[in-house]
N, C-alpha and C positions, 0 to 999 in steps of 0.2 A: 139723259145724257147729252152733252153738247160737245161735238167734235169740230174743231176749226183746223183746216190744213195749214193756213197761213193768216198772220196778222200784221197789218201794215202800220197803222197809226195809233188808234186807241180803242179801248173797251171800258165799259162802266157796267157791271152786272151786279145783280142781287139774285142769289140763288139759294133754294131750300132743297135739299136732298139731290142725290144723283151724283154726276161727274161732269167736270169740265176739263177738256184736254185741248190744248192749243199746241199743235205739232211744230210750228216754226213761227217764232216771233222775230219780225224784222229787226235788224241792228238800228234802224232809224225810228223805232216806235216812239210815240210821244208819251202815253200814259196808259197804265192798267190799274183799274180800281175794282176790286172784287169784295163783296160782302156776302158771306156765305154762311149756312147752317147745314151741318151733316152733308156737306158737298166736298167730294174728294177732288183735289186740284192737280193738274199735271201740266206744267209750263216748260216749253223748250225754247231756249234763246240761242240766237246765233253767237258763237263764241266771241266775236268781237264787240258785242253789245255792251254799252256802258249805261248803267242805270243806278238809281238809288232805290233800295228795297226798304220797305217798311211793313212788318208783318205782325199782326196781333192774332194770337191763336189760343185756343183752349189748351189748359195744361195736359190734357189726355190726348191731344193730337199727336200724329207722327208726321215729322217734317224732315225732308232731306233737301240739302243745299247742293249747289254746284260742287263738282269735285275739287275745285281749287279754292274753295271758300276760305282757306287759311290766308290767301292773298287779299281778301276783301275786308278785313278787320270786322269780322262778325261780332256783335255784342248781343247779349240775351238778357233781359230784365224780367223779373217776376212782377207784373203789374198788381196782382193781388193773388189770392188762394186759387183762383180758377183761370187766370189769363196770363200769358206771357207775351213779351214784345221783343222781336229780333229785328235787327237793322243792320245793314251793310251797304257798301258802295263798290260797284265794279270799275269805277273810273275816278277821275279827278274833277273838281269843280262843284259849284252850287246849282248850276242850271241843268242837271242831269235829268233824263226822263224818269218818271216816278213809277215804281211798282208798289201798290198798296194793297195788302190783303188783310181783311178782318174776318177771321173764321171762329165764330163764337161757340161752335159745338165740336165735338170730337170729329175728327176727319184725317185723311192723309193728304199732305201737301208735298209735292215733289217739284223742285226747281232745278233744270239741268241745262247744260250748254252743249250744243252740237256743232 
């Protein structure tokens, strides 16, 4: 298990098994890039955060989005029989910080705002 109380700028992780929990992601973060297998992910963004989310996940994964996801123009595509692709933006512009998750095996993904 990996527990981070706070993240300020960027992270790039490849994880196999276990959990990743980031309790507070700064609204000024730069980039999050996660490649996981059988790893549950729990991310907590500050409400004022603006970012571009790009999430590839196994069709058997359970994913929960921020409560106000309806405001973020969520789109979900079936990449193939095993993988889905979800993407959304919480702000305007092309230069937003990037959240990229590639979860190729069954897992739980939770993205929240606090």
